[in-house]
N, C-alpha and C positions, 0 to 999 in steps of 0.2 A: 345713231345707236340702234341696235336690233331690239324691237319691242317684245317684251315677254308675252308669250301665249297663255292660253288657259291651261295647256298641259303643264307648262312650266309653273304656273301657280299652284296647280294640284300637287305637283311633286314637292313644291316647297312646303306646303301645308302638311303632307305626309312626313317630311323630314322633321318639322316641328313636333308632330305626334310622336315620332320615334325618339326624339330627344327628351320626351317627358314634359310636354306643355302643361304647366300646372293648372291654367285656366281651363283646359280641356277636361282635366280630371275634376276640377271644381264643379264644372257644368254637369259632369256625369253623376257625381255623388250628391250634390245639392239639387233637390227638385224645385227649381225656380219657378217652374209652371205652376206649382202649388200656391204661389202667392197671388195669382191672377185675380181671384175673386175678392181679395182684400183690397187690392190696388184699384180694381174696377169700381168698388163701392166707394172708395175714398176719393177718387177723381171725378167721378160722375161725368164723364164725357158724353157729349150729344151724340145722337145716332147718325149724324151726318146728312140729315134730311134737308137741312138749311144751306148745305153746300160748304165750301171752304176747304182748306187743306186738312186732311185727316191727321190726327196726332201720331206720333210714334208709338210703336208697340210699348205698353206699359211695363211689361216684363223686361224688355231690353232696357228701358230707361232705368228700371230699378237695379238692373245689373250695372249700369253706369255709375250709380251711387255707391254700389259695393266696391267697384274698382277704384273709384275716387278715395274712398275711405282707406282701402288697403295700401294705397300708394301716396296718400298725402298730395292729391292733385287738385288744383284750383280749376274752376270751370272752364276758364279760357285755354288753359293748358290741356284740359281734358278733351276739348273740341279738337285740337291738333292731334293728340295721341290716338284718338279713336281712328282717324283717317291714316295715321302714319303706321301703326302696328297691326299686322295681319292677325296675330294671335288675339288681339283685342277684338278685331272686326268679327272673327269667327265665334268667339265667345259671346258677343252681343247679338249675333244673328244678322248683321248687315252685309249686304253684297258689296264686292269691290267696285267702287265708281258710283255707286248709288247714293242719294242724299243721306247725310248723317246729322244728328242733333248739334246745334251749335251752343255756345256757352249760355246764351239767354234762355234757350229751350230747357237746358239742364237745370238752370236756376228756377225757373217757374215751376218745373216738375217737383223739385225738392220743396219749394214754397207750398205747393198744393198739399204735399204729404204733411208738412208742418202744420198748416192750418187745420188739417183733418185730424191731427194727433194720431197719425197712422203708424209712426215707427214703433210705439210700444206694441200695438197689435201685431205687427210683423215680427217683432222680437219674441213675443209670447207664442205666436204660431210656430216659429222655428223651434222653440223650446219644446212645445208639444210634440213635434214631429221627431225630435230627438229621443224623447222618452218612449214614443210609440215603436221606435227602431231599436229599442233596448238600452239606450244611453240614459238610464234612470239616475236621478240625482241620489248618489250613494256616498256612504263614508263619512257623513257630516258635511258641514259647510264652513267656509272661511269668509270672513267679512273684512273690508278694508276700504280706504278711499284714497284717491290721489288728486292732485291739483292739475288742471288742464289750463295751460296758460293762454291768455288772450292779449291782444295789443294793450299796452299800458295807457291809462288816461292821465292826462296832465291837467289837473283841475285846481282851482283855488280852494282855500279852506271853507269860504262861504258855500261854494259849488258842492263841495263834499258833503257838507252838513246838510244841504238841501236834498241830496241824493240819498243820504242816510235815513231821512224821515219820510222817504218814499215818493218824492216828486219826480215827474217824468222828464225826460230830456227837453220837452217842449215847454215845460213849466220853468225849468232852470235857465234855459236860453230862449226866451220868448221872441226876442228880436233877431235871433240869429238861426233861422230854420236849417240853413246848410250845415252849421256847425252842430245843431241838435241832433241831426240826421246821422252824424258820425260819432255820436257819444253813446257808449254802453253804460247804462245806468243800472244794469242788473248785476254785472260782475262785481266782485269785491276784492279788496286787498286782504291778505293775511300773512302771517309770519310762519315759516316752516323752520324747525330746528333740525340741523344736522349734527349728530353727536360726534364729537371728535375722537380720534383714536388715540390710544396710549402712546406716549412718546417713547423713543428708544431707551431713554434712562429711566423709565417707569413713571415718570410724572404725569399726571392727567393734564390734557390740553383744553382749551376753552372751546364750548360748543359754538356752532356758528348759527346765527339767526339770518334766514333768507327770506326777504319780502317777495311775495308772489301775487299776481293779479289774474283773476279768471274765475274759473268754475271748479266744481269737484264732481268726480265720477264715483259714486258710492256703489259698491258691488258685493254680491256674495257668489262664491263659486263652489261647486261640489268638490269634496276632497278626492273622489275616485277618478273622474274624468277631467276635471279642470274647466268645465264649461261655466261661463257667466250665466247663473240661473236667474239673477234679478239685479236690476240697477235703477238707481235714482240720481238724478242731476240736480245740483244746488249751486248756489253761488259759492265762492271760494272761502268765505269766512264761516260757513256753517260747520258746526262741530261734528266731528265724526260720530261720536256716541249718540247724538240726537237721531241719527238715521238707522240705528240698529233694527228697530221693529219694522222699519220700511223695507229692508233688504233681506232679512232672514225669511227663508221659505218654510212652508209647512209640509212640503211633500218629500222631503229628503228621507231616505230609509233609515238613516241614523240620526241620533239626536244631539250629537256634539256640534258645538259652535265655537270656532276659534277666532281670535281677534287680538289686537294689541291693547295696551293699557287705556287708550282713548275710549275704548267701549266699556271699561270696567266702572260701573256705578251701582248704588243700591237699587235704583229704578230698573236698570237694565237686567241686573240679576234676578230681580222679582219677576219681571216680565218673561224672561227666559224659562224660569221655573214654572210660571203659571201655564205656559204654552208647551210644556213637556220637553223643553230643550235642556241640554246639560252644558254649562258653561265651561269652556277651555281658554277663556280670556285671561291674558296675562295679569298677574297681580302687581299692584303698585308697591313701591317701597314705602314702608311705614314712615310717617312723618317724625322727624327728630331721631330716627334710628337707622342704623346701617342695614343694608340689605343682607339677609341671612343666606347662608350657602344653599340651604334648602329651597329658598325662594329663588335663587339664581338657577338652581338645578331644575326646577319645575318650569321656570320660564324658558330655558334652553330647550327642554323637551318639546314644549309647545311651539317654539319658533321653528323647529324642523319641519313642522307641518304648515304653520301659519305663512312661512316664507313662499310657499307656492303661489300665493295670490300676487306676489311681487313680479312674478314671471309674466302675468298677464299685463301689467302696467308697462313693463320693460318692452314687451312685444308691441304694445299700442304706441308707446313714445318713441322707442328707438327705431323700430322697423317700419311702423305705419306713420310715424311722424305726426302724432295726433297734436293738433293745435287749433285754437278757435280763431277764425278770420272774421266771422260774422258778428253782428251786433244783436243783443237781446237773448234772454235765457231760453226762449222757444226755439230759436235757430241753434243755440248752442246745445240744447238738449237732442235736437235731430242730429247734429254732427256726432255727439258722443254716442248716442244710441246706435247710429250706423257703424261707428267704430266697434261697439260691443258686438253687434250682429255679424260684422265682417270677421272679428276675432273668433267667434263661435264656429263660423263656416270654415276657417283655416283650421281650428282645432278638430273638427269633424274630419277634415281631409287628412290630418295627421293620424287620428285613431284608425281610420279606414285603410290607409296605407300600411300602417304597422300590422293590422289584422291580415291583410293580404300577404305580407312578407313573413309572417311570424308563425 
């Protein structure tokens, strides 16, 4: 076979650019170099005076995590794809044929960021950059939460009871360290209700209860641009309404706050009013009374705006394949916050492209 030369590789990359390489656009629009100081402070690498192999560039490694979040790629698969895809090599800044990170290196890099609690700092830094570049949080905010599935745990009733009272995996399985290492005692079971559609003959159908195991991604997006402005990760059984004050931001230029009925409570309404926010949260049906047409109409109007947050979750689950493979809430938080940050980057790419063509 004839071996490809450097000129052939250069021409191939030019054709990738001509066809609209999305990673090239992402690298141009997002200033990844601006994250370097945060990454350096979190990683605290040595100066190399003691010898040893130097670490891979921290910005390139961070880009790997963003790629993995966008494409739902495990570390072992990521190791292969970095070497296989020229567009990924170019985006990451690695030379063809040069050493690239293996799965263990990627995992250790993520663990360092997790232990240092750096993902929230990176998320906030990117939000600050959005606001500096004119993407202010405007038009009010929409709050919601979604369940992120994790591998289901098969435990006995006694084991479940021990986990609920706060015992660690090592305490629940003291004589089985290998088993304890594979048990997630932070995730929780919950039940999600899917409302049934009306039958063709007009008769109401039975709602479906779907048990789910994992974590929750609680977010607030701005109504104008659709960026995730704040996010909190909890176990799957945490009630949505309990996280309202954790996700509602104070820097939105409008005071309106939209949310479904899970956020409607006297405590939350009082808190919103005390902080200058105007509640646009859905109202619940009065107990023992039918839902009035005025209430239905008001909720329908709110739903037209509130539904925009569902597009965020659809993007993360359907296109990014968000799923928790790790064990423990700290690692789950890293995984979910990376997905939130990756979503915001893609959202910025969308707005910049629309501005350029519009």
